C-alpha positions in Angstrom: 0.0 0.0 0.0 1.5 3.3 -1.0 1.1 6.4 1.0 0.0 9.4 -1.1 1.9 12.6 -1.0 -1.1 14.3 0.4 -1.3 11.8 3.3 2.4 12.2 4.0 2.1 16.0 4.1 -1.0 15.8 6.3 1.0 13.6 8.7 3.9 16.0 8.9 2.0 19.3 8.6 0.8 19.5 12.3 4.4 19.3 13.4 5.6 21.8 10.9 2.9 24.3 11.8 3.4 24.3 15.6 5.0 27.4 17.1 7.6 25.8 19.4 7.9 27.0 22.9 11.4 27.5 24.3 11.3 24.3 26.3 9.8 22.4 23.4 11.5 23.8 20.3 12.4 22.8 16.8 14.8 20.0 17.8 12.2 18.3 20.1 9.5 18.5 17.4 11.8 17.0 14.8 12.9 14.2 17.2 9.3 13.4 18.0 8.6 13.1 14.2 11.7 10.9 13.7 10.6 8.7 16.7 7.1 8.3 15.2 8.5 7.2 11.9 10.9 4.7 13.5 8.2 3.1 15.5 7.1 1.2 12.4 10.6 0.3 11.2 11.5 -3.3 10.6 14.8 -3.8 12.5 16.1 -6.3 9.9 15.8 -3.6 7.1 18.1 -1.0 8.7 20.9 0.5 6.6 23.6 1.1 7.6 23.7 -2.0 9.9 26.7 -0.7 12.0 26.2 -0.9 15.7 27.6 1.1 18.7 30.0 2.8 18.8 29.6 3.8 15.1 27.1 6.6 14.7 25.5 7.4 11.3 24.0 10.6 10.1 21.4 8.7 8.1 19.2 5.7 8.6 17.2 3.9 5.9 14.5 1.3 6.8 11.3 -0.3 5.7 8.1 0.7 7.5 5.5 -1.9 8.3 2.2 -2.1 10.3 0.2 -4.9 11.6 -3.2 -5.3 9.9 -6.4 -6.1 11.9 -6.0 -9.7 10.5 -2.6 -9.9 12.2 -0.4 -9.8 9.1 2.4 -7.3 8.5 1.8 -4.8 5.7 4.8 -3.0 4.1 4.3 0.7 4.1 7.3 1.6 2.1 11.0 2.5 2.4 12.2 5.7 4.1 15.5 7.4 4.9 16.1 10.1 7.5 19.3 12.0 6.8 21.4 15.0 7.6 21.6 17.1 4.5 23.2 20.6 4.4 22.3 21.4 8.1 18.7 20.0 7.7 17.0 16.8 8.9 15.3 15.4 5.8 12.8 12.6 5.5 13.1 10.8 2.2 10.2 8.6 1.3 10.7 5.9 -1.4 14.4 6.9 -1.9 15.9 6.3 -5.3 12.5 5.6 -7.0 10.4 7.8 -9.3 8.0 8.2 -6.3 10.8 9.7 -4.1 9.5 12.5 -1.8 11.7 14.7 0.4 10.4 16.7 3.5 12.5 18.9 5.7 11.8 18.0 9.4 14.2 20.5 10.9 16.8 23.0 9.9 19.6 24.8 11.7 21.2 21.4 12.7 24.7 21.8 14.2 27.6 20.3 12.3 28.5 18.3 15.4 26.5 17.2 18.4 26.6 19.6 21.4 29.9 19.4 23.2 31.8 17.7 20.4 34.9 19.1 18.7 36.3 17.5 15.6 39.4 16.0 17.2 39.0 12.2 17.3 37.9 12.1 20.9 34.6 11.8 22.8 34.2 15.3 24.1 30.7 15.1 25.4 30.9 11.8 27.3 28.3 9.8 25.3 30.7 7.1 24.1 30.8 8.4 20.5 33.5 10.3 18.7 33.0 13.5 16.6 29.4 12.6 16.0 27.3 14.8 13.6 24.5 17.1 14.8 22.0 14.3 13.8 23.1 10.8 14.5 21.7 7.4 14.9 23.3 4.8 17.1 22.1 1.2 17.0 22.3 -1.3 19.9 20.5 -4.4 18.5 16.9 -3.5 18.1 17.3 -0.2 20.0 18.2 2.9 18.0 19.2 6.1 19.9 18.7 9.3 17.9 20.7 12.4 18.9 20.0 15.8 17.5 21.4 19.2 18.1 19.5 22.0 16.3 18.5 25.6 17.0 20.6 25.6 20.2 19.0 22.5 21.7 20.1 19.0 22.2 17.8 16.0 22.6 18.1 12.3 22.3 15.5 9.5 22.3 15.7 5.7 22.3 13.3 3.8 20.0 12.9 0.0 20.2 12.3 -1.1 16.6 9.7 -3.5 15.4 6.4 -3.2 17.3 7.7 0.0 19.1 7.9 -1.5 22.5 9.4 1.6 24.1 10.1 5.2 23.4 11.7 7.4 26.0 13.2 10.9 26.0 16.6 10.6 27.7 18.3 14.0 27.5 17.6 17.7 27.1 20.1 20.5 27.5 19.1 23.8 25.9 21.7 26.4 25.2 21.1 30.0 25.9 
């Protein structure tokens, strides 16, 4: 079943139209949208497949949902990527039906507290990670995002979305 462009826009539009409050700004809204998309991700379809401690600035996956009859229905392929300081959702990448939506702009080149020096400067176990990065631990993907002066992270358990929890917030003045 293909998702129409209109349905995709309607799904993202409420997030894009919200006026963020200082404690719930652009980075948090984008991270919530990413988490929502990843809830339907098939963990066996992830690309890249690298696991901790290798962060990636993009993640491609197949989305599925369970039908009322109990079978899995494929919803399509998506990629979330960092592109020129923006978080971009790419639906059906590499196909004639490819659609791109910007979820967030003003993404920092590196995650808050990092300096490009080959060391873990912010103490999260990663080295020189970009402003948007995905880190995989088996079926758990942690998403880190520094944008518009805010840093957030969230952990999403893939396939059936067993848990989502916000784990960090450190706004910068």
